[in-house]
C-alpha positions in Angstrom: 187.6 85.0 83.9 186.9 88.4 85.6 190.4 88.6 86.2 191.5 88.1 82.4 188.7 90.7 81.2 190.4 93.7 83.7 193.8 92.5 82.2 192.8 92.5 78.8 190.8 95.2 78.4 190.1 95.7 74.8 187.9 92.9 72.7 190.6 92.9 70.4 193.8 91.2 71.2 197.1 89.2 70.3 198.1 86.0 71.4 201.1 87.9 74.2 198.6 89.8 75.3 196.1 86.3 76.1 199.5 84.8 77.5 200.1 87.9 79.9 195.9 88.0 80.9 196.5 83.4 82.0 199.7 84.1 83.8 198.1 83.1 86.9 197.1 79.5 85.2 199.9 77.1 85.2 199.2 75.9 81.8 197.9 78.6 80.1 198.3 77.2 76.4 195.9 74.7 77.4 193.5 77.3 79.0 193.4 79.3 75.7 192.6 76.1 74.2 189.8 75.2 76.1 188.5 79.3 76.0 188.5 78.7 72.0 186.0 75.4 72.3 184.1 76.9 74.8 183.8 80.3 72.2 184.7 82.4 74.6 187.5 83.7 72.7 187.4 83.6 69.1 190.7 83.0 67.0 190.4 85.9 63.7 193.6 84.1 62.5 197.0 82.6 64.0 198.0 85.3 67.6 195.1 86.8 66.8 191.7 86.7 68.7 188.5 88.7 70.1 186.2 87.7 73.1 183.2 85.6 72.7 179.7 86.6 73.1 180.2 85.6 76.5 183.0 87.6 77.6 182.7 90.7 75.2 181.8 94.1 76.8 181.0 96.1 73.4 181.5 95.5 69.8 185.3 95.1 68.6 186.4 97.0 65.7 186.6 95.1 62.5 188.5 98.4 61.1 191.2 98.0 63.7 191.6 94.1 63.0 191.6 94.9 58.7 194.8 96.7 60.4 196.2 93.8 62.1 195.7 90.4 60.0 197.5 91.5 57.4 200.0 94.8 56.4 201.2 96.9 56.2 197.3 97.8 54.4 195.0 100.1 55.3 191.2 100.4 54.6 190.2 101.5 51.3 188.1 101.1 47.9 184.4 99.8 48.7 184.7 99.6 52.2 185.9 103.1 52.8 184.0 104.5 49.8 180.3 103.2 51.6 181.6 104.3 55.2 181.8 107.4 54.0 178.5 107.6 52.3 179.8 108.1 48.3 178.1 105.3 47.1 175.1 103.3 48.4 175.6 99.8 48.7 176.5 98.6 52.6 179.5 96.6 52.0 180.2 93.7 54.7 183.7 93.0 53.2 186.2 95.0 54.8 188.8 96.1 51.8 192.0 97.4 51.8 195.1 98.2 49.8 198.7 97.1 50.6 201.9 97.3 49.1 202.4 93.6 49.7 200.5 90.6 47.8 196.7 90.2 47.0 195.1 88.2 50.2 192.3 87.3 51.6 190.9 86.3 54.4 187.4 84.5 55.8 187.4 84.3 59.3 185.0 84.6 62.2 185.1 88.3 62.4 184.0 88.8 58.9 185.8 88.6 55.2 188.7 90.6 54.7 190.7 91.8 51.0 193.5 93.1 50.5 194.8 94.2 46.9 198.0 95.5 46.2 198.9 98.5 44.7 202.5 100.4 43.8 205.0 101.4 46.9 205.1 104.7 45.4 201.2 104.9 45.8 200.7 103.6 49.3 201.8 106.5 51.7 199.9 109.6 50.1 196.2 110.2 51.1 195.7 107.5 54.7 194.0 108.8 57.7 193.9 107.5 61.2 191.0 107.2 62.6 191.4 107.4 66.6 189.7 104.6 69.0 189.4 104.6 72.8 192.7 103.9 74.5 195.0 105.6 72.3 194.3 102.9 69.2 193.5 103.8 65.9 193.5 102.5 62.1 194.4 103.3 59.0 192.1 104.3 56.4 191.9 106.4 52.9 191.2 109.3 52.6 187.8 110.1 50.4 190.0 111.3 47.1 192.5 108.0 47.8 189.7 105.6 48.3 188.1 106.9 44.8 191.2 106.8 43.1 192.2 103.2 44.5 189.4 102.1 42.8 189.5 103.7 39.8 192.7 102.1 39.3 192.0 98.8 40.2 188.5 98.6 37.6 190.8 97.8 35.1 187.8 95.8 32.7 186.3 99.6 32.4 188.0 101.9 29.5 187.8 104.9 30.6 189.6 107.5 28.3 187.7 110.3 28.2 185.9 112.8 30.6 182.7 111.9 29.9 183.3 107.8 30.1 185.0 109.2 33.7 181.5 110.9 34.8 179.2 107.8 33.5 181.9 105.6 35.6 181.6 107.7 38.5 177.7 108.8 38.4 176.2 105.7 36.4 178.7 102.8 37.5 179.1 103.7 41.3 176.4 105.7 42.0 178.6 107.8 43.8 176.6 111.4 44.5 176.9 114.1 42.5 176.9 116.0 45.8 179.5 113.4 47.4 181.9 114.0 43.7 181.5 118.3 44.7 183.0 118.0 48.0 186.3 115.9 47.0 189.4 118.2 46.8 190.7 118.5 43.4 194.3 119.7 44.5 195.0 116.6 47.0 193.7 114.1 44.1 195.8 115.6 42.1 198.9 115.3 44.4 197.8 111.3 44.5 197.9 111.3 40.8 201.2 112.0 40.5 202.2 109.6 42.9 200.3 106.8 41.4 201.7 108.0 37.8 198.4 106.8 36.4 196.6 108.9 34.1 192.9 107.8 34.9 193.5 109.4 38.7 195.0 112.3 36.9 191.9 112.5 34.6 189.6 112.4 37.6 191.9 115.5 39.1 191.3 117.2 35.9 187.3 116.4 36.2 187.1 118.0 39.8 189.1 120.9 38.8 186.6 121.3 36.1 183.6 121.0 38.2 184.9 123.1 40.5 185.4 126.1 37.9 181.9 125.3 36.6 182.9 124.4 33.1 181.4 122.0 30.7 182.6 118.3 31.0 182.2 117.6 27.9 
């Protein structure tokens, strides 16, 4: 299997890449079945794999898998907020948003969820996080991740700056310093694309905090 590892340099790979790595075998599909049974490779979903512990050289990127499992999508919501250190909880589920349908996947690599947002709001506020080998995954900016979360929480009634502040600091337990680091102009642009009063209120809140004005 060392030759296969040489032909497949990364821990995450698709079906065609796997077939290419097994081209020396007369029956590559039978070999794939044997590798799966032995745990040498793990099927994340149909057509998407990672190496098992016996062949793995380094940790695979769950973030990259999140983009590949269902798309178009980018990481956002709780996972992105946790990764940025904005909320205290460690989030194990990789939460993404999509302009497709709501989906959830339970896989050997973990749980992945996808929440639908309008197409008009999808394409703004996305960063590409670079990985080795000219690879990368898409994740919301800090501002976009918070805006996505705010729009997702429909059960919470937010109509005033005071209630918004309570939601940010008490419900989400975001560090006040992390709030001060957010860009009001970026949030205002996101609000325009979202067409959301809530995100517009959040932009106003950030503008007032930046100006040192009262939040009342």
